[in-house]
C-alpha positions in Angstrom: 0.0 0.0 0.0 3.0 2.4 0.2 3.0 3.4 -3.4 -0.8 3.4 -3.6 -1.0 5.6 -0.5 1.4 8.2 -1.9 -0.4 8.1 -5.2 -3.8 8.7 -3.7 -2.4 11.3 -1.4 -0.9 13.1 -4.4 -4.2 12.9 -6.3 -6.0 14.4 -3.3 -3.5 17.2 -3.2 -3.9 17.9 -6.9 -7.6 17.8 -6.7 -7.6 20.2 -3.7 -5.4 22.5 -5.7 -7.9 22.5 -8.6 -10.7 23.0 -6.2 -9.0 26.0 -4.7 -7.9 27.6 -7.9 -11.4 27.2 -9.5 -13.4 28.0 -6.3 -15.6 24.9 -7.0 -15.6 21.3 -8.0 -17.9 19.1 -10.1 -21.4 19.1 -8.6 -19.9 20.9 -5.5 -23.3 22.0 -4.3 -24.4 18.4 -3.9 -22.8 16.7 -0.8 -23.6 13.3 -2.3 -21.1 14.0 -5.1 -17.3 13.5 -4.4 -15.6 16.7 -3.4 -12.6 15.9 -5.6 -10.4 16.4 -2.5 -11.2 13.6 -0.1 -9.2 13.0 3.0 -6.5 10.4 2.3 -4.2 8.4 4.5 -1.3 10.5 5.8 2.2 10.0 4.3 4.4 7.6 6.2 6.8 9.6 8.5 4.8 12.8 8.4 5.0 14.5 11.8 1.6 14.2 13.5 1.5 18.0 14.1 1.9 18.5 10.3 -0.8 16.0 9.6 -3.2 17.9 11.9 -2.3 21.2 10.4 -2.6 20.2 6.7 -5.8 18.2 7.3 -7.5 21.1 9.1 -6.7 23.3 6.2 -7.9 20.9 3.7 -11.2 20.4 5.6 -11.7 24.2 5.8 -11.1 24.6 2.1 -13.3 21.7 1.0 -16.3 22.5 3.3 -16.1 26.2 2.5 -16.2 25.4 -1.3 -18.7 22.6 -1.2 -21.2 23.7 1.4 -20.8 27.3 2.6 -20.3 28.8 -0.8 -23.7 27.4 -1.9 -25.8 27.4 1.3 -26.5 30.2 3.7 -26.4 28.0 6.8 -25.5 24.5 5.7 -25.0 23.3 9.4 -27.7 25.5 11.1 -26.2 27.7 13.7 -22.7 26.3 13.5 -20.1 28.2 11.7 -17.4 27.0 9.3 -14.8 27.4 12.1 -16.9 25.3 14.5 -17.5 22.6 11.9 -13.8 22.3 11.2 -13.0 22.1 14.9 -15.5 19.3 15.3 -14.3 17.3 12.4 -10.5 17.9 12.4 -7.8 15.6 13.8 -6.0 17.0 16.8 -3.0 16.6 19.1 -3.3 17.7 22.7 -0.3 17.6 25.2 -0.3 17.6 29.0 -2.5 20.1 30.6 -0.3 20.1 33.7 3.0 22.0 33.9 4.4 19.5 36.6 4.6 16.3 34.5 8.2 15.3 35.0 8.5 11.7 35.7 8.3 10.8 39.4 6.4 8.5 41.8 3.5 10.9 42.0 2.9 11.5 38.3 4.2 8.3 36.7 1.9 7.0 35.4 -1.4 7.5 37.5 -1.6 11.1 36.4 -0.8 10.0 32.7 2.8 10.7 32.5 4.2 8.7 29.6 0.7 7.7 28.4 -0.6 8.4 24.9 -4.3 8.0 23.9 -5.2 7.4 20.3 -8.9 8.3 19.5 -10.5 6.7 16.5 -14.0 7.7 15.5 -16.7 5.6 13.7 -18.2 5.3 10.3 -19.7 8.6 8.9 -18.6 10.2 12.1 -15.8 12.6 13.1 -13.4 13.0 16.0 -16.0 15.0 17.9 -17.8 11.7 18.8 -14.9 10.9 21.3 -14.4 14.5 22.5 -16.4 14.1 25.8 -14.4 11.0 26.6 -11.2 12.7 25.7 -12.0 15.8 27.8 -13.0 13.6 30.8 -9.8 11.6 30.6 -7.6 14.8 30.3 -8.9 15.9 33.7 -8.1 12.5 35.2 -4.8 12.1 33.4 -3.5 15.7 33.0 0.0 14.5 32.0 -1.2 12.3 29.1 -1.0 13.1 25.3 -4.0 12.7 23.1 -3.9 12.2 19.4 -7.2 12.1 17.3 -7.2 10.9 13.7 -9.7 11.6 10.9 -10.5 8.6 8.9 -10.1 8.9 5.1 -13.3 9.8 3.3 -14.7 11.6 6.4 -15.0 15.2 7.4 -15.7 16.7 4.0 -18.9 15.5 2.2 -20.6 12.0 2.2 -19.8 11.6 -1.5 -16.1 11.1 -0.5 -17.1 7.7 1.0 -18.0 6.4 -2.5 -14.4 5.5 -3.3 -12.7 4.8 0.1 -11.1 1.5 1.0 -10.9 0.0 4.5 -7.2 -0.3 4.1 -7.1 3.4 4.0 -8.7 3.5 7.4 -6.3 0.9 8.7 -3.3 2.8 7.3 -4.5 6.0 9.1 -4.8 4.1 12.4 -1.3 2.5 12.0 0.0 6.0 11.4 -1.7 7.1 14.7 -0.3 4.2 16.6 3.2 5.2 15.6 2.7 8.9 16.0 3.8 9.2 19.6 7.2 10.3 20.7 9.9 8.4 22.7 8.5 9.9 25.9 5.4 7.7 25.6 5.6 4.3 27.3 1.9 3.4 27.2 -0.3 3.7 24.1 -4.1 3.2 24.7 -6.2 3.3 21.6 -9.8 4.2 22.1 -12.2 3.3 19.3 -15.9 4.0 18.8 -17.9 1.6 16.5 -15.8 1.1 13.3 -13.0 2.7 15.2 -13.1 -0.2 17.7 -12.7 -2.7 14.8 -9.9 -0.7 13.4 -7.9 -0.6 16.6 -8.5 -4.3 17.1 -7.3 -5.1 13.6 -4.2 -3.0 13.9 -3.4 -4.5 17.3 -3.8 -8.0 15.8 -1.2 -7.2 13.2 1.5 -6.8 15.8 2.8 -3.6 14.6 6.2 -2.3 15.7 4.7 -0.4 18.7 2.3 -3.2 19.7 4.4 -3.9 22.8 3.6 -0.4 24.0 -0.2 -1.0 23.8 -1.3 -1.2 27.4 -5.0 -1.5 26.8 -7.8 -1.3 24.2 -11.0 0.7 24.9 -13.8 -0.5 22.6 -17.1 1.5 22.6 -20.2 0.4 20.7 -17.7 -2.0 19.0 -18.4 -2.5 15.4 -17.1 -6.1 15.0 -20.1 -7.0 12.7 -23.1 -5.2 11.3 -26.4 -5.8 12.8 -28.0 -6.6 9.4 -27.8 -10.2 8.3 -27.7 -8.9 4.7 -24.4 -7.0 5.2 -22.6 -9.7 3.2 -24.3 -8.5 0.1 -23.0 -4.9 0.3 -19.6 -5.6 -1.6 -21.9 -6.6 -4.6 -24.7 -4.2 -4.2 -22.4 -1.1 -4.2 -21.9 -1.6 -8.0 -25.5 -1.0 -8.7 -26.5 1.2 -5.8 -24.6 4.1 -4.4 -26.4 4.8 -1.1 -27.7 2.7 1.9 -29.6 5.8 2.9 -29.8 9.4 2.0 -30.5 11.6 5.0 -30.1 15.3 5.8 -26.5 16.4 5.8 -26.7 19.3 8.2 -25.1 17.7 11.3 -21.9 19.5 12.1 -20.2 16.4 13.5 -21.1 13.6 11.1 -22.6 12.7 7.8 -26.3 12.1 7.4 -26.0 9.7 4.4 -24.3 6.4 4.3 -22.5 5.3 1.1 -23.1 1.7 0.1 -19.3 1.4 -0.6 -18.6 2.5 3.0 -20.9 -0.2 4.3 -19.2 -2.8 2.1 -15.7 -1.7 3.3 -17.0 -2.0 6.8 -18.2 -5.5 6.2 -14.8 -6.5 4.6 -12.9 -4.9 7.6 -14.9 -6.7 10.1 -15.2 -10.2 8.4 -12.2 -11.6 10.3 -14.0 -10.9 13.6 -17.1 -12.9 12.6 -15.0 -15.7 11.2 -12.8 -15.9 14.4 -9.7 -15.7 12.3 -7.8 -13.2 14.5 -5.4 -14.4 17.1 -6.2 -14.1 20.7 -6.0 -10.7 22.3 -3.6 -10.9 25.3 -4.2 -7.2 26.2 -6.5 -5.6 28.7 -9.8 -4.8 27.0 -12.5 -2.4 28.2 -15.7 -2.6 26.3 -19.1 -1.0 26.4 -22.1 -2.1 24.3 -25.9 -1.8 24.3 -28.0 -5.0 24.0 -30.4 -3.0 21.8 -27.8 -1.6 19.4 -29.4 -1.5 15.9 -26.2 -0.6 14.0 -23.8 -3.3 15.1 -24.2 -6.9 16.4 -23.7 -6.7 20.3 -23.6 -10.5 20.7 -20.5 -10.7 18.6 -18.8 -8.4 21.1 -19.8 -10.8 23.9 -18.3 -13.7 22.0 -15.1 -11.8 21.2 -14.8 -10.5 24.8 -15.3 -13.9 26.5 -13.5 -16.2 24.1 -10.8 -14.1 22.3 -9.7 -11.7 25.0 -7.2 -13.8 27.1 -5.8 -11.1 29.3 -6.8 -11.6 33.0 -7.7 -7.9 33.1 -10.9 -7.1 31.1 -14.2 -5.5 31.7 -17.4 -5.2 29.6 -20.3 -2.9 30.5 -23.4 -4.4 28.9 -26.3 -1.9 28.8 -29.3 -4.2 29.1 -32.3 -2.7 27.2 -35.4 -4.3 25.7 -33.5 -7.1 23.9 -32.1 -10.0 25.9 -29.1 -11.9 24.7 -30.1 -14.9 22.6 -30.0 -18.4 24.1 -26.4 -19.7 24.2 -25.0 -16.3 24.0 -21.4 -16.1 25.3 -21.0 -15.2 29.0 -18.2 -14.7 31.4 -17.4 -13.3 34.8 -16.2 -9.9 33.6 -19.5 -8.7 32.0 -21.2 -6.1 34.2 -24.9 -5.7 33.4 -26.2 -2.2 33.7 -29.9 -1.3 33.1 -30.4 1.2 30.3 -33.5 3.1 31.5 -33.1 6.4 33.2 -36.3 8.3 34.1 -34.5 11.6 34.9 -32.7 11.7 31.5 -35.8 10.5 29.7 -33.9 7.5 28.2 -35.6 4.1 27.5 -32.5 2.3 26.2 -29.0 2.9 24.9 -28.8 3.6 21.1 -25.6 2.8 19.3 -24.9 6.5 19.0 -25.4 7.1 22.8 -22.4 5.5 24.4 -19.7 8.1 24.0 -21.4 11.4 24.6 -22.1 13.1 27.9 -25.6 14.4 28.8 -24.0 17.8 29.2 -22.7 17.8 25.6 -23.9 21.1 24.0 -24.4 19.4 20.6 -25.6 15.9 21.3 -26.4 15.9 25.0 -29.8 16.1 26.8 -31.7 18.7 24.7 -28.6 19.5 22.7 -28.5 21.7 19.7 -28.6 18.7 17.1 -31.4 16.3 18.0 -31.5 13.1 16.0 -35.0 13.1 14.4 -34.1 11.7 10.9 -36.3 8.7 11.4 -39.4 10.8 10.9 -40.5 11.3 7.3 -43.5 13.4 8.2 -42.5 17.0 8.5 -44.9 17.8 11.5 -43.6 14.7 13.4 -40.0 15.6 12.7 -40.5 19.2 13.8 -42.3 18.1 17.0 -39.3 15.8 17.7 -36.8 18.6 17.1 -38.5 21.2 19.1 -40.2 19.1 21.9 -39.1 19.6 25.5 -40.4 16.3 26.9 -39.4 13.9 24.1 -37.8 10.5 25.0 -34.6 9.0 23.9 -34.0 5.5 22.6 -32.8 3.2 19.9 -34.4 2.4 16.6 -36.0 -0.8 17.8 -38.5 1.4 19.8 -39.5 3.9 17.1 -42.4 1.9 15.6 -44.3 1.8 18.9 -43.7 5.4 19.8 -46.3 8.1 19.1 -45.3 10.4 16.2 -42.8 13.1 17.1 -42.1 11.9 20.6 -38.8 10.1 20.3 -35.3 11.1 19.4 -32.5 8.6 18.7 -30.3 8.6 21.7 -27.1 10.6 21.3 -25.9 10.7 24.9 -25.1 8.2 27.7 -27.1 8.8 30.9 -24.5 6.6 32.7 -21.6 8.6 31.3 -20.1 9.6 34.7 -20.3 6.0 35.9 -18.8 4.6 32.8 -15.9 7.1 32.9 -15.2 6.2 36.6 -14.9 2.6 35.6 -12.9 3.3 32.4 -10.4 5.5 34.4 -9.9 2.9 37.1 -9.4 0.2 34.4 -6.8 2.4 32.6 -4.9 3.2 35.9 -4.6 -0.5 36.7 -3.5 -1.4 33.1 -0.7 1.1 33.1 0.5 0.6 36.8 0.5 -3.2 36.6 2.7 -3.2 33.5 5.4 -0.9 35.0 
């Protein structure tokens, strides 16, 4: 992939140059068309700071030309700067100025620890921002790197030609992006990001011995749909799984069939059990009612493939019980999903990583998920209502019109973060 990566990166740079010099690109007013300057895997050896800087600029130029140049408010109240901030990769160093290595700061305060944040399919780095910010308070001496997966961040049309190897290549780049001062690398993946960090870990990359734990959230180890195996064929006759509104500042509203096909190919080894055992601490969180990924495969992976004595899986139990014969082991903690105070009935796939206090996706946040309503009146009631409920798609058919949003925050966020932080502390202290 080395030559291919450089070739594709070069094409993207040339396309971006053409976009900037003409001020537009083919069908640039249509987000379902390729921008001509899709995010590509970073060049090998590129300093992470340079990757962040150049990708931010590319995002700004593409989003400005494809969306803001044609629409007055393509993302509602959110400005170009805000959208770029949400979607761009980042590097964040220690927040404390007393992070020299000593018994007090090494490593419980995060000294020598590098977190790699990997978002999910159609998402952006923002979907792990609440977890990142919480961990920065708990581990103020740690370093955080967030990557942007190829095809993401610009327009949904840029997922029409992406390959899962591009995503893996970007995660490998992120794994190798930390300096010599980092002794512990802890990748944190959401949905597709969880599958990516698992695949890269299983490859035994040069820095694999530095990986102290894997954090897998709503882990996309297999699609929920039993028809997912068809997507590598269907993509040649159908471009889109679904075409939704694309005004969310933090993610795409449309799913390319090609992206779904590449997700299936990426995750196929998990379903076939072909990956070697994971002798690394694994902390996972999944909802029994998840309608995007198959939660039962995570149970099987966790109980049968993770051989480390340190592992913990939070299983948010909703309306759907595990099937008979589902894998079980001592390290699964069952937590009920309902929360009357937060008006949540169960945990949606999209609910795990965000805090109820998040200004965009939290309780009564600025961007409610009401795309499941086709009727304009019902959708408007969902968006403006003050007493709506939150849940996963399996509850939508029985809900009165306009009364339910898809969950985009975790009512148990503080409890989950307490357990995650304790798990991380144990992982990095027992390995020193």
